[in-house]
N, C-alpha and C positions, 0 to 999 in steps of 0.2 A: 451299869451292869458290868460284872467281871467276866471275861471270856477266857477260855483256854486257848493258848497260842500253840500252833503247830508250825514247824518249819515248812516254808513253801517249796518243798522238794518232793520229787517222786520217790515213793517208798514201796518196795516189794517185800514180801515175806516168803521165806523158804522153809518149809516144814520137813524135817528129816523123819521119814517113817518107813525106812527100808530094812529094818532089822527083823529078826525072827523072835527075839525076846525069850531065848531058851531058859534063862534063869527064872522067869516068871512061872514056869511049869504049867502053862496054859495049852489048850488044844489049838488055839489060833495065835498068830502074831499079836503081841500085847497091844499094839496100836489100834487094833480092831476090837479089843475087849471092851464090853460095856462098863462104864463107871458112872454112877449117878444117872442111870437111865439112857446114856448115850455112849457110843464108842469114843475112845480117847481122842482119835483123830478128828472126830466131828466137833468135840468141845473146842479144840484149838481153832479149827477153821471158822466156826461160828463167831468166836470171840474176836478174831482178827477181822472178819468181814464186817462186824458191827462197829469198827473204829473208823472214823472219818478220814484219817490220814493214810490208811492203807490202800494202795492202788491195785495191786495184783497179788494173788496167792499161788505159790508153786509147791507141789508136794512130791517129795522123792520117795518112791516105793521100789521094792525089789521086783525083778522081772517075774511076771506071772501073778503079781498081786493087784494088777489094774482093776479087774472085775470086783475083787473084794473091797478095794478102796472106794470105787464108785458106789457099790451097794451100801457101804457104811455111811457115805456122805449124801446119798439120795434123800430129798430132791435138790440139794444144793448143786450149783453148776458153775459158779464163778471161781474156778480154780483150774490149774493145769497140772497134769501128772508128768513126772520125769522118772526115768529108770535109773536106779542107783548103781553103785559099784560094789566091790568086794569089801571095802572098809567105809567107815563113816566119812573120812576125809575125801575119799573118791566119790562118795555119793553127793556130798556138798559141792564138790568141784563140778560134777555133772549138772547139778542144778544151776550153778552160776553160769555155766556155759550155755544152758538153755535160755536163761534170762538174757544173756548177752546177744544170742542169736535172734531174740525178739525185741531188739532195740535197747537193751540194757536198762539201767535205772540209776538213781542217785544214792539212795540209802537202801541197805538190805538188812532185814532182821532174820537171823537164822535160829530156828526153834526146834526142840526135840518134841516129837509127838507124845512121848511118855510123860510130858508135863502138861496135862490138859487144862489146868485152871489158871490160864493167863488172864491178868486183869488189865483194864485200860490204864490203871494207875501206873503199872510197870512200863507199858508201852509209852505213855506220856513222858515218863522220866528218861527213857532211852532216847526218844526223839529230841527232847530238849538238850541232852548232852551232845547229840550229833550236830547241833547248830554250831558248836565250837570245837568239837573233837572228832577224831577219825574212827574211834571205836569206844563202845561202852558195854559193860556187862553187869547184870545184877548179882549181888553177893549178899550172904548172910553170915553172921558170926557163928563160931562153934561155941556152944554153951556147956557141953559135957566135958568132963575130964578126958584128955587125949593122951594115949600111951602108945608105945611101940610094943609089939608082941615078939617073943622069941620062943618058937616051938610051942605055941599056945600058952606060954607063960607070960605074965605081965612083965614088961620091960620098963625103961625109963619114961617118965612123963614128958610130953611135948607141950610147949607153951601154946595154949589155945588162943592167946591174944594175937598170935602171929598167923593163925589159920582161919581161912574163910571158905565158906561153901559157895561154889560158883554155879549159877543157874543159867537157863536160857528163858526168853530169847536174848541173843547177843546181837548188838547193833554195830554196823560197820559202814564206812564209805565203800560203795560197791566196787569201784575200779581198783582200789587198794587191796580189797579182799581177793578180787579176781587174780591180781598179780601175785599176791602172797601164796595162793593155792597153786598157781602155775610154777612157782619157784620151790615149792615144798617137795622134798625128795620122795620119789615114788616108793621107796622101801621103808618109809616112816609112816606112822599113823598118829593121829591126834584125837583125843577124846572130846575136844571142842575146838571151835574156830578161833578163840582167843589165843590158843597156843600157836596156831598157824600164823596168825597175824603178828604175834610177838617174835616168832622165828624170822620174820621178814624185817625185823628192826623197828616195828611200829609200837607206839605206846597204847595201852588200853586203860581207860579210866573205869571207875566203878560207880554204880548207883545202888540204892537200897533195894534188896530183893524182897521176896514175898514167901512166907511160909506155905501158902497155898500152892506154890509152884513146885512142890516136892516131886521127885522123879519116881515113877512106878517101875519097880525093877523085880522085886521078889514076890513070891506067892502071898505073903502076909500083907503086902501093900494093897492088893486087890481085895483081900478079905476085909481090911480095915475100912475101905470106903463102901463096900457093899453089904457088910454084915450089920444087922440092926443091934447086935449086942456090943459092937465096938463103937457105934456112933449114936449120938442122941439127937433127936429132932427137937428144935426149939421154935417157938412162935412169938412174935412181938406185935403189939398193936400200937397204932398212932392215931391221934385225932387233933385237928387244928381248925381254927376259925380266924378269918380276917374280915374286917369291914370293907365295904365298897365305898369309894370316895371319888369325887370328880378330880380331873387333872392327874390321875395316876394311871400307870400302865397295868395291864392285866396279864399276868404270867401264870400258866397252869402247866405243871409237868415240864417246865423249861421251854414251853411254846408260847409265843406272843399271841394273845387272843384279841380279836377286834370286838370292842364293846364301848359303850358310852361312859363307863366307869372302870376304875381299876381297883386293885386291893392295896390297902394302906398297911405299911409295916416297916420295920427297921431295915431289913434286907430288901429283896425284890418282892417280898410278901407272897411268895408262891406257896399257897396254902396246901396244895397237893404234895409238893416235895417236902414241906415241913412235917406233914403227917407221916410221909414215908420215912423220913429221917428218924423220927421217934420210934416207928415200928422196927427199923433196923437196929437201933440202939437197944430197944427192948429185948431183942433176941439174946443179947449178951449181958443184960442188966447193967448197961453203961450209962444210966441216967437219961436225961432228955436233952433236946436241942439247946435249951437255955444254959445247960451246964457246960456245953462245949463252945457255944457261940452266943455269949451274953448280949442281949439287945442294947446294953449300955456301952459296949465296946465300939468305938468309932470305926474300926477297920471293917466291920460288917455292914456298914451303912450302904445300901444299894447293891450289896453283893449278890451274885447269882446263887440261888439256893442249890444248884447242882453241886457246889462245893461242899455243902452240908451232907448231901447224900453220899458223895464219894468218900468223905471222911468217915462216915458211919460204916460204909462198906469196907474201908481199909482196916478199921478196928476189928471187924468180923474176920477178915482175912488173916490178920496178925495172930488171932487166936486159933487159927487152923480151921475156921468155919467156912462153909460153902453155902451161898444163897441159892435156894431152889426155886422159889417163886415169890411174887408179890401180887397182892390183890387190893385194889383201891376203889373208892367210891367218892365222887364229887357230889355235893348236895347244894343245889341252887335252883332258882326259878329261871334265871337268864345269866349268861348267854347259853345257847344250845351247845352241848359238849360234843355231840355226835360228829359234826364236821371236822373236829380236831382230834378225835379219839385215837386214830391210828398214828398220827404224828406224835402224840403224847406217849403212846405205848412204845413206839420206835425210839424215841428220845430216852426214855427211862431204861429200855433194854440196853442201849449203848452205855449209859452211865454205869450200869451194874454188870456189864458183860454177860447178859442173859439173852436167850433166844426169845422171839416174840411170843411163843406159846407159854413162856414163863412169866409174862407180864399181863395182868388182867386189869381193865379199867371199866368202871360202870358209872353212870350218872343217874341221879334221881331228884325229884322235887319234894317239897313238904306240903304240896297242895295248898299253898297260900298261908300255911301256919308258921308262926315264929319269925325270927329275924331273917332267915333265908326266904321264907314265904313273902315277907315284906320287902325283899330285895335290898336288905341292908347289909348283907354280907354273904360270904361263901364258906361252907364247911367242907372238910375232907376227912375220910377215914382210910386207914391203910393197915394191912396185915402182911407180915413177912415171915417166911418159913426158911430155916437154915438147918444144916446138920453140922455137928462138930464132935470131936473126940470127947468121951466122957472124962470129966475131971476127977 
């Protein structure tokens, strides 16, 4: 089995949600505005909470926003609120001091609540870089022509190859970031923590960012995600079958199942994750699992099928898509799925950075008919629903 490695260090998350979002033109601070059926702040908290490597979540809010924040996050409870300052830098500093007063941490991820669709993929990349570096930030290239403006008139072109879009979360060594904020001049402000860290003389490395991590700032940003005429809904379907064999392990949904037989296949033969991968790929017409992970390729022998699911999810994200829900069915006579159902749902929710109510799993038999009825194999079906910009 191939397993994801996380650094054996304590990692806290600090979500900055103390602004009023005046440019968004909303009736409430933008971090509490619903996007995709949930407040932006809730999206961030749920996605961080679903990651195994995150220990604690801290949220910086403006004074007087505590009740609104708790209402937006209810019934979630595994977070702590901190009152922010007059500037973003002061708000982050307040959050860091609160963490320090509660025992500190090793790694800190600082994230803007206005970027709700954080993926486990980005978190994993950041934590991997923190194994050897003091700071890492996600970046994306600028693909449009870049120019300077002079009184609303086009000026000279700027070389876009030298320009990169910086995103959050940004990952740091906690003690070094604390010291950098303490040394940062009180009359200065910084739009992100990488600037504060570099001002202290530290290097910051980069990782590949994610188009889904766009920052919600202007009124059009909220219309884009919430308006049916700006987004299209896509559905993908997947189906897979593997035979049962002696002396094989049985994996379903990334969970080891106790049974007298396991599924045979080139990878770990997780029939449920294979069907889910095809469903995800189907939403963006990206072929099937065999196109991306040929069974003849030796590197996929024994590989964890979670890698396939995460790859398909990353392709959706790269196209600006957002996964809304997945619905799956396992078809077999044995073993009984119900004792494992919640563990499987929870595992897939973590893979896709989804809440539990976005992941459905059912099981059925064929009443003794066909290969499944004869207990020769297990089948699985999956449906995935996403939204993305119209092309």
